[in-house]
C-alpha positions in Angstrom: -17.1 59.8 19.7 -20.9 59.3 19.5 -20.6 55.6 20.2 -19.1 56.1 23.4 -22.4 57.7 24.7 -24.7 54.9 23.3 -26.1 51.9 25.5 -25.3 49.5 22.8 -21.4 50.4 23.0 -21.5 49.8 27.1 -23.5 46.7 26.7 -20.9 45.1 24.1 -18.1 46.1 26.4 -19.9 44.5 29.5 -20.6 41.5 27.3 -16.7 41.3 26.0 -15.7 41.7 29.6 -17.8 38.9 31.1 -18.7 36.6 28.2 -16.7 37.4 25.1 -16.8 35.0 22.1 -13.7 33.1 23.0 -13.5 31.5 19.6 -13.0 34.7 17.9 -11.5 37.0 20.5 -8.7 34.6 21.6 -8.4 32.3 18.4 -5.0 30.9 17.7 -4.9 33.2 14.6 -4.8 36.3 16.7 -1.4 37.9 17.0 0.3 38.8 20.4 -0.5 42.4 19.9 -4.1 41.8 19.1 -4.7 39.8 22.2 -2.6 42.0 24.3 -4.9 45.1 23.1 -7.9 43.3 23.9 -7.1 42.9 27.5 -5.6 46.5 27.6 -8.9 48.2 26.1 -11.1 46.3 28.6 -8.8 47.4 31.6 -8.8 51.0 30.2 -12.6 50.9 29.6 -13.4 49.6 33.2 -11.1 51.9 35.0 -12.5 55.0 32.7 -15.8 54.1 34.0 -14.8 54.1 37.6 -12.9 57.4 37.5 -16.0 58.9 35.6 -18.3 57.9 38.4 -15.8 58.8 41.0 -15.3 62.2 39.8 -19.1 62.6 39.3 -19.6 61.8 42.8 -16.8 64.1 44.2 -18.4 66.9 42.3 -21.9 66.4 43.3 -20.8 66.1 46.9 -18.1 68.5 47.1 -19.1 70.1 50.3 -19.1 66.7 52.1 -15.9 65.7 50.5 -14.2 69.1 51.3 -15.0 68.4 55.0 -13.5 65.0 54.8 -10.3 66.5 53.4 -10.2 69.2 56.1 -10.7 66.6 58.7 -7.9 64.4 57.3 -5.5 67.5 57.0 -6.1 68.1 60.6 -5.4 64.4 61.5 -2.3 63.9 59.1 -0.7 67.2 60.4 -1.1 66.1 64.2 0.3 62.8 63.2 3.2 64.4 61.1 2.6 62.6 58.1 3.9 64.3 55.0 2.4 66.4 52.4 2.6 63.9 49.6 1.0 61.1 51.9 -1.8 63.7 52.5 -2.4 64.3 48.7 -2.6 60.6 47.9 -5.2 60.2 50.6 -7.1 63.6 49.8 -10.5 63.5 47.6 -10.3 63.1 44.5 -6.7 62.0 44.3 -7.0 59.0 46.4 -8.4 57.5 43.1 -4.9 56.9 42.1 -4.6 54.3 45.0 -7.0 52.1 43.0 -5.1 52.5 39.9 -1.6 51.8 41.6 -3.2 48.7 43.6 -4.7 47.1 40.3 -1.3 47.8 38.6 0.5 45.9 41.5 -1.9 43.0 41.6 -1.5 42.8 37.5 2.2 42.8 37.5 2.8 40.5 40.4 0.1 38.2 39.1 1.2 38.1 35.5 4.8 37.5 36.3 4.2 34.7 38.8 1.4 32.9 36.8 3.7 33.2 33.7 6.3 31.6 35.7 3.9 28.8 36.8 3.0 28.4 33.4 6.4 28.1 32.0 7.0 25.4 34.8 4.1 23.3 34.2 3.8 23.5 30.4 6.0 22.3 27.8 5.3 24.7 24.9 6.5 28.4 25.1 3.9 30.9 25.8 4.3 34.7 24.9 4.2 36.9 27.9 2.4 39.6 25.9 -0.4 37.4 25.3 -0.3 36.2 28.8 -0.4 39.8 29.9 -3.3 40.4 27.8 -5.2 37.6 29.7 -4.3 39.1 33.1 -5.3 42.3 32.0 -8.9 40.9 31.1 -9.0 39.0 34.5 -8.1 42.1 36.5 -10.6 44.2 34.7 -13.3 41.8 35.7 -12.2 42.0 39.4 -12.4 45.7 39.2 -15.9 45.8 37.6 -17.2 43.4 40.3 -15.7 45.9 43.1 -17.0 49.0 41.5 -20.0 49.7 43.3 -18.0 48.8 46.6 -15.3 51.2 45.8 -17.7 54.0 45.1 -19.5 53.3 48.5 -16.4 53.2 50.4 -15.5 56.6 48.8 -18.6 58.1 50.3 -18.6 56.4 53.6 -14.9 55.6 54.5 -14.4 52.2 55.7 -14.0 51.9 59.4 -15.2 50.0 62.3 -17.0 53.2 63.9 -20.2 52.6 61.7 -21.3 50.1 64.1 -20.8 46.1 64.5 -23.8 45.3 62.2 -23.1 47.6 59.3 -19.3 46.8 59.4 -20.2 43.1 59.2 -22.3 43.7 56.6 -20.0 45.8 54.6 -17.1 43.1 55.1 -19.7 40.4 53.8 -20.7 42.3 50.8 -16.7 43.0 50.0 -16.1 39.2 50.2 -19.0 38.2 48.3 -18.1 40.7 45.4 -14.4 39.6 45.7 -15.5 36.1 45.4 -17.7 36.6 42.0 -14.9 38.6 40.7 -12.5 35.9 41.3 -15.0 33.2 39.9 -15.4 35.3 36.4 -11.9 36.2 36.2 -10.8 32.5 36.6 -13.5 31.4 34.0 -12.4 34.0 31.5 -8.6 33.1 31.8 -9.2 29.3 31.8 -11.3 29.4 28.6 -9.0 32.0 26.8 -6.0 29.9 27.7 -8.0 26.5 26.5 -9.0 28.3 23.0 -5.6 30.1 22.3 -2.9 27.7 24.1 -4.9 24.5 24.2 -3.9 24.5 27.8 -5.6 22.0 30.3 -8.5 23.7 32.0 -7.5 22.6 35.5 -3.9 23.4 35.0 -4.9 26.9 33.7 -7.1 27.5 36.9 -4.2 26.7 38.9 -1.9 29.0 37.1 -4.3 32.1 37.6 -5.9 31.1 41.2 -2.6 30.3 42.9 -0.5 33.5 42.0 -3.7 35.8 42.0 -5.0 34.7 45.8 -1.3 34.8 46.9 -0.7 38.4 45.6 -4.0 39.5 47.0 -3.4 37.7 50.6 0.2 39.4 50.6 -1.3 43.0 49.9 -4.2 42.3 52.3 -1.7 41.5 55.0 0.5 44.5 54.1 -2.5 46.9 54.5 -4.0 45.4 57.7 -0.6 44.3 59.5 -1.5 40.9 59.6 
């Protein structure tokens, strides 16, 4: 248990997340289960760190978040929303939204990209391994948006903050999303090349097209575009 509280442990986790030893972590000798558990462990670690930080902020600023909950309750009751909807949007339970969103992105991206891989590649690929790679990529995206999610928790994202600040927040969201997309693509491509000897450009297409399509669809549903 002590290792989880050491700086070196977290340094190694961050290194494994963004720049792992591909020849070792994703070697051909690795079994389906080993590759899958690698991605799963990174996903659990990243999300756990987010939850710990989120709950810490909630406890430290409880009076502030309590007022936000009261205002939200009054608004939801006036609009006739259900109690369950209020529960999911209240602090700190809205942290579940992040997990639900990540799981949705992960499942649809992994299924679509796996189908694309099977279409473009001659050899068969284990879905379990493919899911492990997708877990790794999704973990990178979460880590890049980590600070943004925390900031959005403290200051709910809306246009009432002013045009300049709103534009700045949108710009930061876009920048961090692009950084996360770059690193997740890099890891997916290199891991696919090492383990499956998949062509790098083809691997990039197999990750980027489904991933961006899923993100665009979710964004469209949320914003009503």
